[in-house]
MDTraj code that builds the backbone (N, CA, C; nanometers):
import mdtraj as md
import numpy as np

residues = "MET SER ILE THR LEU ALA LYS GLY GLN THR ILE ASN LEU ALA LYS SER THR GLY ALA GLY LEU THR GLN VAL ARG MET GLY LEU GLY TRP ASP VAL LYS VAL THR GLU ARG LYS THR LEU PHE GLY GLY THR LYS ARG VAL GLN LYS ALA ILE ASP LEU ASP ALA SER ALA LEU LEU ILE GLY GLY GLY LYS VAL GLY GLU ILE VAL TYR PHE GLY GLN LEU ARG SER LYS ASP GLY SER ILE VAL HIS THR GLY ASP ASN LEU THR GLY ALA GLY ASP GLY ASP ASP GLU SER ILE MET VAL ASP LEU THR ARG ILE ALA PRO TRP VAL GLU HIS VAL VAL PHE THR VAL ASN SER TYR SER GLY GLU THR PHE THR ASP ILE ASP ASN ALA SER VAL ARG VAL VAL ASP SER THR ASP GLY ASP ARG GLN LEU GLY ARG PHE THR LEU THR GLY SER GLY ALA HIS THR ALA LEU VAL MET ALA ARG VAL SER ARG ALA ALA SER GLY TRP THR PHE THR ALA ILE GLY ARG PRO GLY GLN GLY ARG THR ALA ASN GLN LEU GLY PRO LEU ALA LEU GLN CYS LEU".split()
xyz = np.array([
    [0.9595, 0.6228, 3.5695],
    [0.8620, 0.6895, 3.6525],
    [0.7276, 0.6922, 3.5800],
    [0.6218, 0.6579, 3.6491],
    [0.4874, 0.6572, 3.5921],
    [0.4160, 0.7872, 3.6264],
    [0.3281, 0.8299, 3.5391],
    [0.2476, 0.9476, 3.5685],
    [0.1017, 0.9109, 3.5540],
    [0.0159, 0.9806, 3.6278],
    [-0.1276, 0.9635, 3.6128],
    [-0.1732, 1.0703, 3.5151],
    [-0.2423, 1.0268, 3.4117],
    [-0.2810, 1.1202, 3.3060],
    [-0.4192, 1.1775, 3.3294],
    [-0.4340, 1.3043, 3.2989],
    [-0.5641, 1.3690, 3.2994],
    [-0.6165, 1.3700, 3.1567],
    [-0.7479, 1.3855, 3.1433],
    [-0.8068, 1.3921, 3.0095],
    [-0.7391, 1.5017, 2.9288],
    [-0.7031, 1.4691, 2.8055],
    [-0.6431, 1.5651, 2.7158],
    [-0.4936, 1.5830, 2.7315],
    [-0.4344, 1.5214, 2.8325],
    [-0.2905, 1.5354, 2.8543],
    [-0.2134, 1.4502, 2.7541],
    [-0.1057, 1.5048, 2.6982],
    [-0.0223, 1.4346, 2.6012],
    [0.1172, 1.4172, 2.6580],
    [0.1734, 1.2959, 2.6381],
    [0.3125, 1.2732, 2.6741],
    [0.3858, 1.2239, 2.5507],
    [0.5135, 1.2602, 2.5412],
    [0.5973, 1.2130, 2.4328],
    [0.6428, 1.0723, 2.4672],
    [0.6304, 0.9804, 2.3734],
    [0.6690, 0.8421, 2.3990],
    [0.8178, 0.8231, 2.3755],
    [0.8952, 0.8855, 2.4619],
    [1.0410, 0.8724, 2.4539],
    [1.0907, 0.8051, 2.5803],
    [1.1921, 0.7228, 2.5651],
    [1.2535, 0.6573, 2.6799],
    [1.3328, 0.7589, 2.7601],
    [1.3655, 0.7206, 2.8817],
    [1.4433, 0.8100, 2.9679],
    [1.5791, 0.8431, 2.9067],
    [1.6289, 0.7596, 2.8159],
    [1.7569, 0.7847, 2.7494],
    [1.7445, 0.8863, 2.6366],
    [1.6209, 0.9225, 2.6004],
    [1.5982, 1.0159, 2.4911],
    [1.5634, 0.9470, 2.3611],
    [1.5858, 0.8166, 2.3527],
    [1.5492, 0.7421, 2.2320],
    [1.3981, 0.7230, 2.2272],
    [1.3459, 0.7149, 2.1078],
    [1.2023, 0.6929, 2.0934],
    [1.1635, 0.5501, 2.1283],
    [1.0418, 0.5351, 2.1777],
    [0.9915, 0.4013, 2.2060],
    [0.9660, 0.3276, 2.0758],
    [0.9826, 0.1978, 2.0800],
    [0.9548, 0.1164, 1.9621],
    [0.8356, 0.0249, 1.9827],
    [0.8092, -0.0138, 2.1074],
    [0.6968, -0.1024, 2.1344],
    [0.6261, -0.0580, 2.2616],
    [0.4962, -0.0436, 2.2500],
    [0.4154, -0.0103, 2.3670],
    [0.3008, -0.1105, 2.3772],
    [0.2489, -0.1205, 2.4975],
    [0.1325, -0.2069, 2.5184],
    [0.0280, -0.1286, 2.5952],
    [-0.0927, -0.1313, 2.5419],
    [-0.2057, -0.0714, 2.6116],
    [-0.2754, -0.1834, 2.6878],
    [-0.2891, -0.1656, 2.8184],
    [-0.3554, -0.2660, 2.9000],
    [-0.4845, -0.2113, 2.9565],
    [-0.5913, -0.2900, 2.9474],
    [-0.7216, -0.2556, 3.0033],
    [-0.7512, -0.3539, 3.1147],
    [-0.7818, -0.3021, 3.2315],
    [-0.8149, -0.3885, 3.3438],
    [-0.9430, -0.3441, 3.4108],
    [-1.0172, -0.4400, 3.4624],
    [-1.1381, -0.4112, 3.5392],
    [-1.1677, -0.5320, 3.6273],
    [-1.2581, -0.5141, 3.7218],
    [-1.2927, -0.6220, 3.8143],
    [-1.4355, -0.6686, 3.7923],
    [-1.4589, -0.7931, 3.8286],
    [-1.5942, -0.8479, 3.8292],
    [-1.6753, -0.7688, 3.9317],
    [-1.7967, -0.7308, 3.8975],
    [-1.8826, -0.6541, 3.9875],
    [-1.9372, -0.7470, 4.0954],
    [-1.9189, -0.7084, 4.2204],
    [-1.9697, -0.7867, 4.3333],
    [-2.0722, -0.7024, 4.4080],
    [-2.1913, -0.7550, 4.4249],
    [-2.2968, -0.6865, 4.4989],
    [-2.3504, -0.7803, 4.6057],
    [-2.4182, -0.7222, 4.7011],
    [-2.4833, -0.8026, 4.8042],
    [-2.6330, -0.7955, 4.7826],
    [-2.6950, -0.9119, 4.7906],
    [-2.8411, -0.9196, 4.7745],
    [-2.9001, -0.9878, 4.8964],
    [-3.0207, -0.9465, 4.9305],
    [-3.0899, -1.0095, 5.0431],
    [-3.1453, -1.1445, 4.9990],
    [-3.1346, -1.2383, 5.0896],
    [-3.1887, -1.3706, 5.0609],
    [-3.3318, -1.3788, 5.1102],
    [-3.3970, -1.4850, 5.0765],
    [-3.5373, -1.5067, 5.1133],
    [-3.5568, -1.5049, 5.2641],
    [-3.4556, -1.5493, 5.3399],
    [-3.4691, -1.5599, 5.4852],
    [-3.4009, -1.4463, 5.5602],
    [-3.3769, -1.3327, 5.4955],
    [-3.3260, -1.2134, 5.5610],
    [-3.1756, -1.1997, 5.5671],
    [-3.1023, -1.2943, 5.5156],
    [-2.9564, -1.2849, 5.5128],
    [-2.9103, -1.2083, 5.3893],
    [-2.7808, -1.2064, 5.3709],
    [-2.7262, -1.1449, 5.2501],
    [-2.6377, -1.2457, 5.1782],
    [-2.6281, -1.2265, 5.0513],
    [-2.5488, -1.3156, 4.9670],
    [-2.4679, -1.2297, 4.8705],
    [-2.3381, -1.2616, 4.8569],
    [-2.2533, -1.1904, 4.7614],
    [-2.2750, -1.2496, 4.6225],
    [-2.3019, -1.1623, 4.5279],
    [-2.3300, -1.2058, 4.3917],
    [-2.2275, -1.1414, 4.2980],
    [-2.1645, -1.2224, 4.2149],
    [-2.0701, -1.1711, 4.1154],
    [-2.1404, -1.1595, 3.9811],
    [-2.1156, -1.0482, 3.9148],
    [-2.1728, -1.0267, 3.7821],
    [-2.0604, -1.0044, 3.6830],
    [-2.0527, -1.0918, 3.5838],
    [-1.9503, -1.0771, 3.4801],
    [-1.9846, -0.9582, 3.3912],
    [-1.8841, -0.8782, 3.3620],
    [-1.8998, -0.7636, 3.2724],
    [-1.7987, -0.7801, 3.1604],
    [-1.8461, -0.7721, 3.0369],
    [-1.7613, -0.7940, 2.9205],
    [-1.7217, -0.6610, 2.8579],
    [-1.6019, -0.6126, 2.8937],
    [-1.5461, -0.4946, 2.8280],
    [-1.4564, -0.5410, 2.7143],
    [-1.4472, -0.4603, 2.6110],
    [-1.3613, -0.4918, 2.4972],
    [-1.2708, -0.3738, 2.4663],
    [-1.1417, -0.4014, 2.4546],
    [-1.0440, -0.3022, 2.4113],
    [-1.0244, -0.3168, 2.2615],
    [-1.0126, -0.2052, 2.1921],
    [-0.9932, -0.2072, 2.0469],
    [-0.8981, -0.0954, 2.0057],
    [-0.8386, -0.1122, 1.8896],
    [-0.7506, -0.0103, 1.8324],
    [-0.8017, 0.0229, 1.6930],
    [-0.8322, 0.1495, 1.6691],
    [-0.8780, 0.1961, 1.5392],
    [-0.7621, 0.2669, 1.4706],
    [-0.7238, 0.2181, 1.3540],
    [-0.6142, 0.2768, 1.2778],
    [-0.6727, 0.3815, 1.1839],
    [-0.6248, 0.5049, 1.1964],
    [-0.6840, 0.6171, 1.1238],
    [-0.5781, 0.6869, 1.0391],
    [-0.6147, 0.7152, 0.9157],
    [-0.5293, 0.7905, 0.8246],
    [-0.6158, 0.8620, 0.7233],
    [-0.5774, 0.9811, 0.6832],
    [-0.6541, 1.0558, 0.5845],
    [-0.7954, 1.0875, 0.6299],
    [-0.8155, 1.1015, 0.7587],
    [-0.9468, 1.1380, 0.8115],
    [-1.0487, 1.0270, 0.8145],
    [-1.0043, 0.9011, 0.8004],
    [-1.1007, 0.7904, 0.8068],
    [-1.0393, 0.6698, 0.8768],
    [-1.1274, 0.5872, 0.9318],
    [-1.0857, 0.4632, 0.9960],
    [-1.0577, 0.3617, 0.8865],
    [-0.9329, 0.3166, 0.8786],
    [-0.8938, 0.2226, 0.7742],
    [-0.8957, 0.0786, 0.8186],
    [-0.8848, 0.0566, 0.9500],
    [-0.8793, -0.0805, 1.0018],
    [-0.9075, -0.0779, 1.1510],
    [-0.9640, -0.1877, 1.2026],
    [-0.9910, -0.2002, 1.3457],
    [-0.9328, -0.3323, 1.3943],
    [-0.8548, -0.3258, 1.5033],
    [-0.8043, -0.4460, 1.5694],
    [-0.8870, -0.4621, 1.6960],
    [-0.9533, -0.5755, 1.7093],
    [-1.0426, -0.6028, 1.8219],
    [-1.0511, -0.7542, 1.8399],
    [-1.1409, -0.8009, 1.9273],
    [-1.1470, -0.9437, 1.9566],
    [-1.1814, -1.0280, 1.8345],
    [-1.2419, -0.9693, 1.7326],
    [-1.2776, -1.0423, 1.6106],
    [-1.1701, -1.0380, 1.5028],
    [-1.0770, -0.9440, 1.5130],
    [-0.9602, -0.9346, 1.4245],
    [-0.8423, -0.9005, 1.5142],
    [-0.7693, -1.0026, 1.5558],
    [-0.6668, -0.9881, 1.6590],
    [-0.5349, -0.9290, 1.6100],
    [-0.5214, -0.9076, 1.4796],
    [-0.3945, -0.8579, 1.4253],
    [-0.4230, -0.7612, 1.3109],
    [-0.3462, -0.6514, 1.3073],
    [-0.3593, -0.5595, 1.1939],
    [-0.2996, -0.6257, 1.0704],
    [-0.3394, -0.5769, 0.9535],
    [-0.2915, -0.6364, 0.8279],
    [-0.1400, -0.6311, 0.8155],
    [-0.0775, -0.5256, 0.8690],
    [0.0686, -0.5147, 0.8603],
    [0.1392, -0.5862, 0.9763],
    [0.0628, -0.6417, 1.0692],
    [0.1201, -0.7155, 1.1817],
    [0.1766, -0.6291, 1.2928],
    [0.1584, -0.4980, 1.2849],
    [0.2176, -0.4080, 1.3838],
    [0.1373, -0.4006, 1.5135],
    [0.0097, -0.4351, 1.5070],
    [-0.0766, -0.4256, 1.6247],
    [-0.1408, -0.5619, 1.6483],
    [-0.1280, -0.6109, 1.7731],
    [-0.1796, -0.7426, 1.8085],
    [-0.2622, -0.7324, 1.9356],
    [-0.3857, -0.7811, 1.9287],
    [-0.4752, -0.7909, 2.0436],
    [-0.4540, -0.9286, 2.1051],
    [-0.4379, -0.9352, 2.2371],
    [-0.4051, -1.0632, 2.3012],
    [-0.5254, -1.1533, 2.3253],
    [-0.6456, -1.1062, 2.2976],
    [-0.7627, -1.1918, 2.3116],
    [-0.8688, -1.1316, 2.4017],
    [-0.9861, -1.1900, 2.3953],
    [-1.1048, -1.1388, 2.4616],
    [-1.1182, -1.1949, 2.6026],
    [-1.1385, -1.1083, 2.7001],
    [-1.1723, -1.1478, 2.8368],
    [-1.3193, -1.1143, 2.8544],
    [-1.4013, -1.2126, 2.8834],
    [-1.5456, -1.1937, 2.8865],
    [-1.5994, -1.1507, 3.0220],
    [-1.5163, -1.1496, 3.1267],
    [-1.5697, -1.1277, 3.2607],
    [-1.4979, -1.0218, 3.3426],
    [-1.3709, -0.9960, 3.3190],
    [-1.2924, -0.9092, 3.4055],
    [-1.2273, -0.9855, 3.5198],
    [-1.2430, -1.1163, 3.5214],
    [-1.1835, -1.1980, 3.6274],
    [-1.0324, -1.2009, 3.6118],
    [-0.9636, -1.2094, 3.7246],
    [-0.8182, -1.2171, 3.7232],
    [-0.7555, -1.0845, 3.7607],
    [-0.6279, -1.0895, 3.7887],
    [-0.5542, -0.9700, 3.8292],
    [-0.4852, -0.9057, 3.7096],
    [-0.4511, -0.7782, 3.7246],
    [-0.3750, -0.7086, 3.6210],
    [-0.4588, -0.6734, 3.5000],
    [-0.3917, -0.6647, 3.3851],
    [-0.4597, -0.6294, 3.2610],
    [-0.5431, -0.7473, 3.2123],
    [-0.6696, -0.7197, 3.1857],
    [-0.7593, -0.8252, 3.1378],
    [-0.7545, -0.8384, 2.9860],
    [-0.7300, -0.7295, 2.9169],
    [-0.7092, -0.7314, 2.7718],
    [-0.5919, -0.6392, 2.7412],
    [-0.5121, -0.6774, 2.6430],
    [-0.3972, -0.5961, 2.6040],
    [-0.3902, -0.5843, 2.4529],
    [-0.3386, -0.4712, 2.4093],
    [-0.3112, -0.4480, 2.2675],
    [-0.1656, -0.4066, 2.2569],
    [-0.0879, -0.4883, 2.1862],
    [0.0540, -0.4619, 2.1700],
    [0.0768, -0.3888, 2.0378],
    [0.1590, -0.2839, 2.0439],
    [0.1833, -0.1995, 1.9271],
    [0.3333, -0.1901, 1.9020],
    [0.3746, -0.2306, 1.7813],
    [0.5141, -0.2143, 1.7377],
    [0.5170, -0.0885, 1.6509],
    [0.5596, 0.0221, 1.7099],
    [0.5555, 0.1515, 1.6419],
    [0.6439, 0.1557, 1.5179],
    [0.7446, 0.0707, 1.5119],
    [0.8355, 0.0700, 1.3964],
    [0.7732, 0.0027, 1.2746],
    [0.6661, -0.0729, 1.2947],
    [0.6065, -0.1495, 1.1845],
    [0.4725, -0.0945, 1.1369],
    [0.4223, 0.0098, 1.2013],
    [0.2912, 0.0636, 1.1619],
    [0.3004, 0.1186, 1.0204],
    [0.2026, 0.0825, 0.9392],
    [0.1991, 0.1241, 0.7984],
    [0.2073, 0.2763, 0.7869],
    [0.2750, 0.3264, 0.6841],
    [0.2934, 0.4714, 0.6681],
    [0.1635, 0.5510, 0.6593],
    [0.0551, 0.4892, 0.6127],
    [-0.0712, 0.5626, 0.5996],
    [-0.1360, 0.5929, 0.7346],
    [-0.0953, 0.5227, 0.8399],
    [-0.1586, 0.5386, 0.9716],
    [-0.1021, 0.6620, 1.0409],
    [-0.1896, 0.7572, 1.0690],
    [-0.1511, 0.8791, 1.1396],
    [-0.1803, 0.8691, 1.2889],
    [-0.2852, 0.7949, 1.3230],
    [-0.3268, 0.7813, 1.4627],
    [-0.3716, 0.6372, 1.4872],
    [-0.3428, 0.5894, 1.6066],
    [-0.4019, 0.4660, 1.6556],
    [-0.4852, 0.5076, 1.7765],
    [-0.6178, 0.4938, 1.7637],
    [-0.7087, 0.5364, 1.8697],
    [-0.7566, 0.4127, 1.9445],
    [-0.7401, 0.4150, 2.0759],
    [-0.7785, 0.3028, 2.1611],
    [-0.9135, 0.3300, 2.2248],
    [-1.0020, 0.2334, 2.2108],
    [-1.1360, 0.2472, 2.2658],
    [-1.1660, 0.1304, 2.3586],
    [-1.2637, 0.1510, 2.4438],
    [-1.3176, 0.0429, 2.5258],
    [-1.4691, 0.0550, 2.5199],
    [-1.5339, -0.0584, 2.5060],
    [-1.6794, -0.0593, 2.5039],
    [-1.7307, -0.1733, 2.5901],
    [-1.8505, -0.1530, 2.6424],
    [-1.9154, -0.2548, 2.7237],
    [-2.0025, -0.3393, 2.6323],
    [-1.9474, -0.4516, 2.5898],
    [-2.0190, -0.5401, 2.4982],
    [-2.1469, -0.5939, 2.5630],
    [-2.1422, -0.6120, 2.6954],
    [-2.2591, -0.6644, 2.7658],
    [-2.3591, -0.5548, 2.8032],
    [-2.3257, -0.4269, 2.7749],
    [-2.4229, -0.3184, 2.7879],
    [-2.4222, -0.2419, 2.9188],
    [-2.3391, -0.2806, 3.0174],
    [-2.3330, -0.2046, 3.1415],
    [-2.2688, -0.0691, 3.1166],
    [-2.3035, 0.0281, 3.1992],
    [-2.2414, 0.1593, 3.1883],
    [-2.1153, 0.1623, 3.2749],
    [-2.0323, 0.2643, 3.2564],
    [-1.9092, 0.2743, 3.3340],
    [-1.9354, 0.3113, 3.4795],
    [-2.0577, 0.3503, 3.5126],
    [-2.0949, 0.3691, 3.6517],
    [-2.0997, 0.2343, 3.7228],
    [-2.1322, 0.1279, 3.6486],
    [-2.1493, -0.0060, 3.7058],
    [-2.0219, -0.0888, 3.7111],
    [-1.9107, -0.0382, 3.6600],
    [-1.7896, -0.1185, 3.6442],
    [-1.6882, -0.0792, 3.7503],
    [-1.6322, -0.1793, 3.8183],
    [-1.5379, -0.1542, 3.9264],
    [-1.3928, -0.1582, 3.8788],
    [-1.3123, -0.0659, 3.9307],
    [-1.1661, -0.0651, 3.9134],
    [-1.1220, -0.0738, 3.7683],
    [-1.1856, 0.0011, 3.6811],
    [-1.1469, 0.0001, 3.5396],
    [-1.0414, 0.1066, 3.5146],
    [-0.9356, 0.0658, 3.4434],
    [-0.8302, 0.1606, 3.4097],
    [-0.7590, 0.1130, 3.2838],
    [-0.6917, 0.2063, 3.2209],
    [-0.6087, 0.1755, 3.1047],
    [-0.4699, 0.2301, 3.1344],
    [-0.3698, 0.1607, 3.0851],
    [-0.2334, 0.2072, 3.1043],
    [-0.1530, 0.1809, 2.9790],
    [-0.0460, 0.2566, 2.9636],
    [0.0467, 0.2336, 2.8531],
    [0.1810, 0.2009, 2.9154],
    [0.2440, 0.0951, 2.8637],
    [0.3727, 0.0516, 2.9172],
    [0.4727, 0.0370, 2.8036],
    [0.6003, 0.0486, 2.8392],
    [0.7103, 0.0269, 2.7455],
    [0.7396, -0.1225, 2.7447],
    [0.7026, -0.1907, 2.6383],
    [0.7179, -0.3360, 2.6295],
    [0.8629, -0.3800, 2.6210],
    [0.9533, -0.2900, 2.5824],
    [1.0937, -0.3283, 2.5691],
    [1.1728, -0.3014, 2.6971],
    [1.1060, -0.2461, 2.7983],
    [1.1735, -0.2114, 2.9231],
    [1.1004, -0.2727, 3.0418],
    [1.0742, -0.4037, 3.0341],
    [1.0117, -0.4746, 3.1452],
    [0.8723, -0.4264, 3.1796],
    [0.7972, -0.3814, 3.0812],
    [0.6621, -0.3281, 3.1025],
    [0.6613, -0.2091, 3.1990],
    [0.7608, -0.1240, 3.1859],
    [0.7650, -0.0018, 3.2661],
    [0.6448, 0.0844, 3.2306],
    [0.5663, 0.1181, 3.3318],
    [0.4440, 0.1947, 3.3087],
    [0.4773, 0.3394, 3.2772],
    [0.4268, 0.3865, 3.1641],
    [0.4487, 0.5245, 3.1225],
    [0.3352, 0.6155, 3.1662],
    [0.2148, 0.5607, 3.1684],
    [0.1004, 0.6407, 3.2078],
    [-0.0199, 0.5538, 3.2377],
    [-0.1117, 0.6091, 3.3170],
    [-0.2316, 0.5358, 3.3584],
    [-0.3496, 0.6315, 3.3554],
    [-0.4652, 0.5792, 3.3189],
    [-0.5864, 0.6591, 3.3086],
    [-0.7013, 0.5805, 3.3702],
    [-0.7668, 0.6352, 3.4721],
    [-0.8750, 0.5669, 3.5426],
    [-1.0073, 0.5884, 3.4696],
    [-1.0804, 0.4787, 3.4496],
    [-1.2077, 0.4835, 3.3773],
    [-1.3290, 0.4684, 3.4683],
    [-1.3122, 0.4087, 3.5847],
    [-1.4232, 0.3772, 3.6739],
    [-1.4987, 0.5025, 3.7161],
    [-1.6320, 0.4893, 3.7222],
    [-1.7157, 0.5973, 3.7711],
    [-1.7254, 0.7143, 3.6776],
    [-1.6930, 0.6939, 3.5517],
    [-1.6887, 0.8063, 3.4594],
    [-1.8236, 0.8410, 3.3985],
    [-1.9301, 0.7653, 3.4308],
    [-2.0621, 0.8062, 3.3867],
    [-2.1459, 0.6970, 3.3249],
    [-2.2671, 0.7367, 3.2877],
    [-2.3669, 0.6436, 3.2355],
    [-2.3552, 0.6295, 3.0839],
    [-2.2413, 0.5808, 3.0403],
    [-2.2199, 0.5554, 2.8984],
    [-2.1608, 0.4153, 2.8841],
    [-2.1678, 0.3611, 2.7646],
    [-2.1227, 0.2232, 2.7418],
    [-1.9903, 0.2152, 2.6665],
    [-1.9318, 0.3288, 2.6338],
    [-1.8065, 0.3278, 2.5581],
    [-1.7242, 0.4514, 2.5915],
    [-1.5942, 0.4373, 2.5705],
    [-1.5015, 0.5487, 2.5880],
    [-1.3946, 0.5433, 2.4806],
    [-1.3606, 0.6594, 2.4277],
    [-1.2362, 0.6701, 2.3524],
    [-1.1323, 0.6950, 2.4599],
    [-1.0459, 0.5963, 2.4817],
    [-0.9526, 0.6022, 2.5937],
    [-0.8361, 0.6942, 2.5658],
    [-0.7686, 0.6706, 2.4526],
    [-0.6432, 0.7398, 2.4257],
    [-0.6078, 0.7243, 2.2796],
    [-0.5033, 0.7967, 2.2393],
    [-0.4525, 0.7789, 2.1032],
    [-0.3010, 0.7906, 2.1032],
    [-0.2415, 0.7215, 2.0100],
    [-0.0991, 0.7337, 1.9806],
    [-0.0927, 0.7980, 1.8424],
    [-0.0180, 0.9079, 1.8309],
    [-0.0154, 0.9845, 1.7061],
    [0.1273, 1.0073, 1.6585],
    [0.1424, 1.0080, 1.5252],
    [0.2722, 1.0433, 1.4672],
    [0.2970, 1.1927, 1.4858],
    [0.4208, 1.2242, 1.5181],
    [0.4622, 1.3645, 1.5286],
    [0.6019, 1.3746, 1.4679],
    [0.6460, 1.4951, 1.4401],
    [0.7777, 1.5143, 1.3797],
    [0.8879, 1.4563, 1.4683],
    [0.8665, 1.4611, 1.6005],
    [0.9684, 1.4129, 1.6940],
    [0.9514, 1.2656, 1.7306],
    [0.8540, 1.1974, 1.6715],
    [0.8260, 1.0571, 1.7049],
    [0.6791, 1.0392, 1.7344],
    [0.6480, 0.9511, 1.8271],
    [0.5093, 0.9226, 1.8617],
    [0.4728, 0.9903, 1.9927],
    [0.3471, 1.0349, 2.0020],
    [0.2960, 1.0929, 2.1260],
    [0.1763, 1.0116, 2.1730],
    [0.1513, 1.0153, 2.3026],
    [0.0380, 0.9469, 2.3632],
    [-0.0503, 1.0507, 2.4288],
    [-0.1810, 1.0489, 2.3990],
    [-0.2759, 1.1440, 2.4566],
    [-0.3881, 1.0685, 2.5252],
    [-0.4115, 1.0987, 2.6524],
    [-0.5268, 1.0438, 2.7250],
    [-0.6491, 1.1254, 2.6848],
    [-0.7577, 1.0576, 2.6471],
    [-0.8756, 1.1292, 2.5980],
    [-0.9932, 1.1158, 2.6933],
    [-1.0410, 0.9945, 2.7170],
    [-1.1504, 0.9731, 2.8108],
    [-1.2832, 1.0310, 2.7663],
    [-1.3092, 1.0297, 2.6356],
    [-1.4355, 1.0856, 2.5847],
    [-1.5442, 0.9787, 2.5835],
    [-1.6561, 1.0036, 2.6521],
    [-1.7624, 0.9040, 2.6599],
    [-1.8460, 0.8975, 2.5336],
    [-1.9104, 0.7855, 2.5162],
    [-2.0013, 0.7657, 2.4037],
    [-2.0883, 0.6445, 2.4276],
    [-2.1679, 0.6141, 2.3301],
    [-2.2549, 0.4976, 2.3373],
    [-2.2172, 0.4022, 2.2250],
    [-2.2077, 0.2761, 2.2579],
    [-2.1764, 0.1751, 2.1587],
    [-2.1316, 0.0481, 2.2272],
    [-2.1701, -0.0645, 2.1700],
    [-2.1333, -0.1932, 2.2286],
    [-2.0282, -0.2661, 2.1467],
    [-1.9900, -0.2096, 2.0313],
    [-1.8851, -0.2698, 1.9489],
    [-1.7915, -0.1601, 1.8980],
    [-1.6706, -0.2001, 1.8642],
    [-1.5717, -0.1037, 1.8128],
    [-1.6179, -0.0409, 1.6821],
    [-1.6884, -0.1159, 1.5987],
    [-1.7374, -0.0619, 1.4711],
    [-1.8285, 0.0590, 1.4917],
    [-1.9004, 0.0613, 1.6013],
    [-1.9912, 0.1730, 1.6295],
    [-1.9175, 0.2972, 1.6784],
    [-1.7885, 0.2861, 1.7104],
    [-1.7155, 0.3962, 1.7706],
    [-1.6286, 0.4757, 1.6739],
    [-1.6297, 0.4396, 1.5448],
    [-1.5501, 0.5120, 1.4464],
    [-1.5780, 0.6614, 1.4433],
    [-1.7052, 0.7041, 1.4328],
    [-1.7328, 0.8490, 1.4305],
    [-1.6849, 0.9226, 1.5560],
    [-1.6999, 0.8597, 1.6716],
    [-1.6546, 0.9221, 1.7948],
    [-1.5020, 0.9318, 1.7976],
    [-1.4343, 0.8292, 1.7506],
    [-1.2876, 0.8302, 1.7454],
    [-1.2371, 0.9420, 1.6547],
    [-1.3029, 0.9629, 1.5424],
    [-1.2613, 1.0686, 1.4506],
    [-1.2799, 1.2074, 1.5115],
    [-1.3780, 1.2225, 1.5989],
    [-1.3993, 1.3514, 1.6656],
    [-1.2894, 1.3808, 1.7673],
    [-1.2134, 1.2790, 1.8060],
    [-1.1114, 1.2944, 1.9107],
    [-0.9698, 1.3136, 1.8563],
    [-0.9576, 1.3437, 1.7267],
    [-0.8247, 1.3646, 1.6688],
    [-0.7780, 1.5080, 1.6924],
])
top = md.Topology()
chain = top.add_chain()
for i, resn in enumerate(residues, 1):
    res = top.add_residue(resn, chain, resSeq=i)
    for name in ("N", "CA", "C"):
        top.add_atom(name, md.element.get_by_symbol(name[0]), res)
traj = md.Trajectory(xyz[None], top)
């Protein structure tokens, strides 16, 4: 069963059987912006505008960002987190960018994995259509565990989407949705630390 997450809501990443999840995937999806413009002779023309959003994962331990997985570094040093690659336009159906996380392999120093999205091309989230992030259980046919809608969230170029955190009972997932400004994941470290 999937749930729609509100900002600040936390869910325990446990399977319906009670066992802890071992692999999750964060998917970011959005659509190409389509607008209508008037032509020289009074008609209208549909115009598509490519928007380049980037999903990233910031690995945090001891109160600092120790590593970032993004389109420029597709794999964490320990191999536990893998970015599937950069989508420059939002074209296509489903998740446009994904970050796969093997919770069993995350280095012991990592306390939180914070997921961010930024508009590399500089558009604000007011300008982006059908943007959402979801977390799925990769070992159970991509069963959706939660979804968080990003579209229409305001005149900012970045969001701290969510975090996965170590807890005594296993891993937890928290939807955050905190806006900020930044066109690259490197610029979002201070904002990510404020969301712990």
